[in-house]
BAFI-3210 file (N, C-alpha, C; in Angstrom, 3 decimals, decimal comma, padded with zeros to 6 digits):
// residues 174
n [1|2|3|4|5|6|7|8|9|10|11|12|13|14|15|16|17|18|19|20|21|22|23|24|25|26|27|28|29|30|31|32|33|34|35|36|37|38|39|40|41|42|43|44|45|46|47|48|49|50|51|52|53|54|55|56|57|58|59|60|61|62|63|64|65|66|67|68|69|70|71|72|73|74|75|76|77|78|79|80|81|82|83|84|85|86|87|88|89|90|91|92|93|94|95|96|97|98|99|100|101|102|103|104|105|106|107|108|109|110|111|112|113|114|115|116|117|118|119|120|121|122|123|124|125|126|127|128|129|130|131|132|133|134|135|136|137|138|139|140|141|142|143|144|145|146|147|148|149|150|151|152|153|154|155|156|157|158|159|160|161|162|163|164|165|166|167|168|169|170|171|172|173|174]
n.u [-027,332|-026,312|-027,645|-026,465|-023,488|-023,918|-025,122|-022,450|-021,223|-022,608|-022,110|-018,711|-019,029|-019,721|-018,539|-016,494|-016,422|-017,879|-014,327|-013,454|-015,587|-014,541|-011,957|-012,137|-013,816|-011,908|-009,473|-010,643|-010,678|-008,515|-007,340|-009,251|-008,067|-005,704|-003,879|-003,704|-002,255|-002,006|-001,352|-000,591|-000,437|-000,342|-001,567|-004,444|-005,483|-008,844|-009,309|-008,600|-009,913|-009,354|-009,496|-009,390|-007,738|-006,170|-004,538|-003,057|-001,858|-000,253|001,403|002,491|003,600|006,608|007,083|005,795|003,516|000,630|-002,476|-005,919|-008,020|-008,605|-009,147|-010,239|-010,244|-009,110|-008,451|-005,746|-005,638|-005,243|-006,745|-005,497|-005,796|-003,285|-003,239|-002,167|-000,202|002,558|002,976|002,250|004,571|006,641|005,839|005,919|008,345|010,562|008,931|010,743|011,709|009,995|008,887|009,716|008,742|007,426|007,534|006,101|005,101|004,538|003,276|004,080|002,013|000,820|-002,306|-003,706|-005,775|-008,138|-006,858|-004,757|-002,802|-003,272|-001,752|000,397|001,379|001,798|003,540|005,476|005,433|007,351|009,281|010,521|010,055|012,680|014,719|014,674|016,377|018,346|018,820|019,715|016,650|015,073|011,870|009,034|006,585|004,703|006,309|010,120|013,056|015,065|018,740|019,323|018,019|015,796|012,146|008,952|005,570|002,771|000,374|-001,890|-001,163|-001,226|000,847|004,061|006,745|010,093|012,306|013,949|016,229|019,759|019,160|021,275|022,100|022,401|019,768|020,045|020,347|018,571]
n.v [010,419|007,637|007,347|008,755|007,778|005,176|005,130|006,535|004,536|002,904|004,074|003,927|000,855|000,945|002,146|000,941|-001,084|000,089|000,600|-001,706|-003,154|-001,728|-002,458|-004,533|-004,338|-003,073|-005,192|-007,268|-005,659|-005,198|-008,347|-008,622|-006,744|-007,726|-009,221|-007,897|-004,942|-001,619|000,449|003,608|005,844|004,457|004,445|003,287|002,321|003,761|003,280|000,762|-002,181|-004,118|-005,795|-004,695|-005,997|-007,701|-005,501|-005,003|-007,594|-007,375|-005,551|-007,086|-009,225|-009,843|-009,976|-013,166|-014,024|-014,535|-013,280|-012,501|-010,833|-006,729|-003,807|-000,412|002,084|005,269|007,563|007,131|004,503|001,722|-000,831|-005,063|-007,601|-010,236|-013,848|-015,519|-014,528|-014,993|-014,206|-011,233|-010,844|-010,079|-009,364|-006,776|-006,487|-006,633|-003,662|-001,828|-002,240|-002,959|-000,145|002,091|000,537|-000,484|002,248|004,064|005,915|004,525|004,551|001,022|000,109|-001,253|-002,544|-000,466|000,528|002,813|003,718|002,660|004,157|007,068|006,698|005,969|008,982|010,463|009,246|009,675|012,722|012,829|012,013|013,347|016,189|015,302|014,704|017,311|018,325|016,896|014,447|011,350|009,048|006,723|004,776|002,262|-000,314|000,210|002,157|003,675|005,085|006,524|007,833|005,640|005,144|003,667|003,667|003,051|002,553|002,706|001,688|002,050|004,089|005,884|006,996|007,426|005,998|005,464|002,763|001,787|000,238|000,422|-000,459|-003,029|-004,298|-006,610|-008,805|-009,960|-014,234|-015,978]
n.w [038,978|038,916|036,892|034,935|035,400|033,986|031,614|030,063|030,370|028,924|026,498|026,420|026,071|023,414|021,745|021,594|020,291|018,174|017,499|017,051|015,051|012,752|013,432|012,168|008,784|007,500|008,148|006,349|003,886|002,944|002,682|000,707|-001,107|-001,549|-003,555|-005,555|-007,695|-007,988|-011,207|-013,026|-015,377|-017,005|-020,616|-022,646|-025,809|-026,727|-029,806|-029,627|-029,411|-027,621|-024,291|-021,326|-019,536|-020,810|-022,312|-019,832|-019,172|-021,590|-021,140|-019,371|-020,353|-020,358|-017,894|-017,518|-015,659|-014,192|-015,116|-012,462|-013,356|-014,823|-014,171|-015,140|-013,769|-013,462|-015,983|-016,584|-015,009|-013,868|-011,506|-011,872|-010,554|-009,368|-010,278|-008,048|-005,420|-005,541|-008,191|-008,251|-006,269|-007,245|-010,210|-008,214|-007,693|-009,700|-010,444|-011,794|-013,997|-015,668|-016,032|-017,597|-019,359|-023,079|-023,974|-022,176|-019,534|-016,285|-013,727|-011,179|-008,089|-004,328|-004,541|-001,708|001,434|001,731|004,386|004,993|002,370|002,948|005,440|004,917|003,772|005,008|006,116|003,181|003,199|005,543|005,357|002,759|003,943|005,726|003,489|002,582|004,731|004,247|005,413|005,226|002,757|002,858|001,576|002,848|003,398|005,178|007,051|007,536|007,208|008,381|007,810|008,351|010,524|012,071|011,519|012,210|011,546|013,417|014,865|017,535|018,421|016,484|015,049|013,810|015,393|016,341|016,034|017,999|017,317|014,827|010,435|008,928|011,874|013,498|015,117|018,050|017,900|019,605]
ca.u [-025,970|-026,467|-028,253|-025,299|-022,450|-024,670|-024,825|-021,426|-020,490|-022,728|-021,400|-017,459|-018,906|-020,069|-017,481|-015,498|-017,330|-017,481|-013,998|-013,682|-015,854|-014,083|-010,675|-012,367|-013,950|-010,047|-008,719|-011,868|-010,710|-007,285|-007,908|-009,403|-006,911|-004,268|-003,199|-004,203|-001,309|-002,007|-000,932|-000,999|-000,300|-000,587|-002,284|-005,313|-005,851|-010,035|-010,226|-007,747|-011,227|-009,258|-009,898|-008,965|-006,917|-004,770|-003,892|-002,710|-001,250|000,476|002,547|004,159|004,179|008,028|007,680|004,976|002,177|-000,981|-004,093|-006,601|-008,769|-008,026|-010,479|-009,663|-010,167|-009,629|-008,398|-004,186|-004,630|-005,998|-006,283|-004,577|-006,082|-002,635|-003,702|-001,844|000,708|003,656|003,043|001,559|005,483|007,198|005,976|006,788|010,027|010,782|008,382|011,403|012,196|008,559|008,176|009,184|008,511|006,605|007,252|005,375|005,606|004,175|003,948|002,931|002,799|000,093|-003,682|-003,946|-007,153|-007,872|-006,446|-002,856|-003,087|-003,509|-000,654|001,504|001,130|002,109|004,847|006,168|005,097|008,279|010,591|009,926|010,930|013,923|014,443|015,064|017,226|019,731|019,070|018,750|015,605|014,190|010,486|008,498|005,225|004,370|008,291|010,837|014,768|016,186|020,476|019,973|017,952|013,874|010,818|008,051|004,094|002,678|-001,353|-002,428|-000,955|-001,276|001,919|005,051|008,147|011,572|012,820|015,858|018,588|020,006|019,108|022,230|022,294|021,284|019,428|020,917|019,071|017,674]
ca.v [010,568|006,551|006,803|008,816|007,453|003,802|005,877|006,660|002,950|002,123|004,853|003,319|-000,177|001,101|002,757|-000,577|-002,604|001,280|000,594|-003,472|-003,027|-000,867|-002,937|-006,056|-004,041|-003,003|-006,274|-007,580|-004,386|-005,471|-009,374|-008,476|-005,958|-008,748|-009,955|-006,711|-003,788|-000,658|000,814|004,107|006,039|003,464|004,310|002,251|003,304|003,243|002,355|-000,535|-002,852|-005,239|-005,462|-003,689|-007,339|-008,502|-004,748|-005,521|-008,359|-007,468|-004,952|-007,900|-009,743|-010,622|-012,075|-014,295|-013,871|-014,797|-011,628|-012,668|-009,699|-005,947|-002,962|000,568|003,183|005,686|007,811|006,011|004,459|000,507|-001,998|-005,546|-008,378|-011,454|-015,444|-015,766|-013,412|-014,738|-013,007|-009,953|-009,898|-010,716|-007,258|-005,390|-006,677|-005,840|-002,117|-000,902|-002,217|-002,098|000,885|002,441|-000,459|000,250|003,712|004,757|006,166|003,815|003,410|000,201|000,388|-002,474|-001,836|000,187|001,156|004,051|004,052|003,018|005,523|008,521|006,888|005,813|010,203|011,574|008,983|009,615|013,953|013,050|011,532|014,656|016,984|014,944|014,697|018,602|018,998|016,447|013,169|010,395|008,786|005,014|004,663|001,069|-000,471|001,521|002,907|005,221|004,856|008,518|007,807|004,076|003,719|002,600|004,262|001,724|003,056|002,879|001,302|001,829|005,336|006,560|008,211|006,871|005,583|005,116|001,263|001,161|-000,749|000,829|-000,703|-003,685|-004,751|-007,897|-009,217|-011,311|-015,315|-016,704]
ca.w [038,592|038,705|035,169|033,913|034,532|033,234|030,350|029,953|030,325|028,104|025,330|026,148|025,000|022,457|021,239|021,781|019,652|017,063|016,890|017,038|013,705|011,790|013,035|011,014|007,741|007,414|008,095|005,784|002,485|002,784|002,585|-000,832|-002,499|-001,418|-004,551|-006,531|-007,861|-009,762|-012,798|-013,076|-016,157|-018,434|-021,520|-023,323|-026,105|-027,306|-030,838|-030,060|-028,584|-026,773|-023,414|-020,288|-019,520|-022,223|-022,275|-018,981|-019,709|-022,368|-019,703|-017,828|-020,536|-019,642|-016,586|-017,678|-014,265|-014,474|-013,998|-012,840|-013,427|-014,391|-014,175|-015,607|-012,267|-013,412|-017,017|-017,552|-013,660|-014,053|-010,903|-011,999|-009,839|-009,696|-009,280|-006,990|-004,302|-005,499|-008,760|-007,411|-005,591|-009,010|-010,499|-007,630|-007,169|-011,241|-011,276|-012,522|-015,328|-016,237|-015,967|-019,287|-020,788|-024,358|-024,200|-021,586|-017,900|-015,829|-011,892|-010,456|-006,888|-004,514|-003,902|-001,123|001,473|002,112|005,613|004,261|001,785|004,035|006,490|003,347|002,824|006,074|005,978|002,325|003,873|006,706|003,688|001,957|005,071|005,985|002,859|002,183|005,752|003,762|005,044|003,266|003,457|002,475|002,206|002,952|003,501|007,318|007,823|006,384|007,073|007,568|008,203|009,044|011,513|011,030|011,772|012,170|011,825|015,033|014,983|018,549|018,530|015,463|014,455|012,863|015,918|015,805|016,397|018,435|016,217|012,856|010,264|008,992|012,874|013,562|016,238|018,902|017,805|021,360]
c.u [-025,836|-025,664|-026,668|-024,062|-023,263|-024,269|-023,348|-020,173|-020,412|-021,662|-019,488|-018,488|-018,926|-018,891|-016,300|-015,834|-017,746|-015,551|-013,784|-014,194|-015,604|-012,548|-011,132|-012,950|-012,659|-009,228|-009,825|-011,072|-009,146|-006,249|-007,914|-008,600|-005,243|-003,458|-003,366|-003,043|-002,254|-001,216|-001,479|000,047|000,181|-001,651|-003,394|-005,574|-007,759|-010,574|-009,733|-009,370|-010,792|-009,796|-009,349|-007,550|-006,227|-004,548|-002,607|-001,575|-000,030|001,447|003,410|003,991|005,611|008,036|006,897|004,655|001,119|-002,090|-004,971|-007,889|-007,836|-008,697|-009,599|-010,549|-010,693|-008,750|-006,665|-004,370|-005,763|-005,616|-006,105|-004,973|-004,406|-003,552|-003,516|-001,178|002,045|003,635|002,925|003,344|006,366|006,874|005,989|007,981|011,007|010,097|009,623|012,645|010,157|008,266|008,640|008,723|006,799|007,306|006,266|005,846|004,759|005,010|002,989|003,862|000,972|-000,851|-004,048|-004,671|-006,558|-007,354|-004,556|-002,598|-002,248|-001,693|000,830|002,254|002,158|003,693|006,124|006,280|006,679|009,764|010,529|011,226|012,622|015,079|015,666|016,330|018,052|019,983|019,092|017,988|015,552|013,118|010,307|007,308|005,330|005,673|008,706|011,989|014,679|017,942|020,417|019,462|016,327|013,329|009,588|006,055|003,138|000,303|-001,766|-002,537|-000,594|-000,441|003,059|006,606|009,368|012,106|014,028|016,535|018,490|019,640|020,502|022,696|021,662|021,699|019,648|020,118|018,701|017,675]
c.v [009,247|006,287|006,999|008,583|004,909|003,807|005,952|005,375|002,526|002,202|004,079|001,838|-000,200|001,016|001,834|-000,668|-001,710|-000,054|-001,216|-003,471|-003,013|-001,595|-004,345|-005,746|-003,784|-003,941|-007,024|-006,797|-005,248|-006,710|-009,045|-007,717|-006,916|-008,548|-008,915|-006,084|-003,040|-000,251|002,670|005,154|005,543|003,995|003,378|003,204|002,438|002,792|001,076|-001,511|-004,250|-004,894|-005,896|-004,850|-008,081|-006,954|-004,944|-006,300|-008,362|-006,546|-005,441|-008,779|-010,693|-011,397|-013,121|-014,542|-013,516|-013,445|-012,266|-011,643|-008,198|-005,061|-001,264|001,527|004,628|005,969|007,455|005,358|002,638|-000,376|-003,397|-006,220|-009,791|-012,461|-015,106|-013,937|-013,728|-014,233|-011,714|-009,007|-009,598|-009,382|-005,917|-005,386|-005,873|-004,400|-001,512|-001,246|-002,396|-001,341|002,089|001,194|-000,047|001,377|004,248|004,222|005,582|003,365|002,122|000,738|-001,321|-001,251|-001,911|000,612|001,764|004,297|004,304|003,689|007,187|007,765|006,612|007,632|010,742|010,191|009,436|012,002|013,639|012,895|013,121|015,593|016,795|014,915|016,561|019,110|018,231|015,098|012,326|009,379|007,558|004,643|003,006|001,340|-000,064|001,581|003,527|004,313|006,293|007,623|006,384|004,079|004,138|003,441|003,725|002,923|002,223|002,695|001,822|003,463|006,686|007,298|006,732|007,098|005,087|003,821|001,815|000,462|000,119|-000,541|-001,716|-004,520|-005,773|-008,840|-010,488|-012,868|-015,688|-018,532]
c.w [038,425|037,205|034,375|033,820|033,812|031,416|029,297|029,757|028,997|026,077|024,819|025,484|023,211|020,883|021,107|020,902|018,292|016,497|016,457|014,913|012,345|011,678|011,699|009,498|007,184|006,758|006,645|004,067|002,635|002,820|000,550|-001,917|-002,042|-002,787|-006,123|-006,250|-009,037|-009,982|-012,698|-013,922|-017,049|-018,963|-022,774|-024,255|-026,793|-028,086|-030,667|-030,196|-028,049|-025,351|-022,667|-019,948|-019,756|-021,929|-021,485|-019,250|-021,214|-021,599|-019,421|-018,492|-020,910|-018,660|-016,362|-016,093|-015,113|-013,836|-013,390|-013,264|-013,438|-014,925|-014,426|-014,907|-013,436|-015,756|-017,587|-015,706|-014,071|-012,144|-011,893|-010,693|-010,567|-010,167|-008,415|-005,936|-004,769|-007,238|-008,383|-006,996|-006,881|-009,454|-009,440|-007,353|-008,641|-011,322|-012,077|-013,323|-016,879|-016,067|-017,576|-020,524|-022,568|-024,554|-023,459|-019,822|-017,688|-014,096|-011,304|-008,892|-006,085|-004,561|-002,742|-000,341|001,882|003,377|005,258|003,497|002,553|005,311|005,993|003,072|003,664|005,857|004,440|003,012|005,037|005,826|003,358|003,036|005,410|004,741|002,581|003,492|004,862|004,382|004,420|003,738|002,529|002,709|001,723|003,563|005,043|008,383|007,133|007,436|006,457|009,064|008,701|010,212|010,820|012,762|011,759|012,071|013,573|015,556|016,275|018,838|017,361|015,483|014,644|014,733|014,761|016,690|016,184|018,487|014,191|012,274|009,712|010,195|012,823|014,968|017,228|018,310|019,367|021,162]
res [m|e|y|i|k|e|l|k|e|k|n|e|q|l|e|e|g|f|k|m|a|n|k|r|i|e|q|l|e|k|d|r|r|r|n|n|i|v|l|k|g|l|t|q|d|p|n|d|g|k|p|v|k|e|s|v|e|h|y|h|g|p|l|q|v|k|l|r|g|a|v|k|i|g|d|q|i|f|v|a|e|m|e|n|l|t|d|k|l|s|v|l|k|n|k|g|k|l|k|n|l|q|g|q|k|a|y|i|e|s|d|l|t|r|k|e|r|e|i|q|a|k|i|r|k|m|a|k|e|e|k|d|k|g|n|t|t|k|i|g|y|m|k|l|e|i|n|g|k|e|w|k|w|d|h|n|n|e|k|i|i|q|i|h|r|n|i|g|e|r|t|p|k|k]
***
């Protein structure tokens, strides 16, 4: 009986270590993707001969942002690494202006880890369900706004929870 108890304790310790290692891996992956953006729907002429980086730089031309590099990862999917976070945020803030640039319908978003993409998919699904009910929704990173009420992803419980304050309300200063 004592042996089984020791094994259970050891198993719990190993599971805890495994969770910590996975969290660390996830954090390293997030750090690696921090300055990256994903462009979907951007076409590149195979006969063009221009490197991928030049094609993506040409697409972002009006913003004057610096690219460290760009890679084609799918038929019309590119990952671009920006020089710094400020450049990335500039592109994301102006993505509406860039969407139809040069006659190409492109989508621009942050480069997310697999887990972040899964969470965002769950949030989008919830937003669609709420929209079908007639509610107004707004999706953000790891959060959702439904009729002015804010919901955030709870990483500990692996679900979305409501934050008990309305959007627009100011939190009291201390």
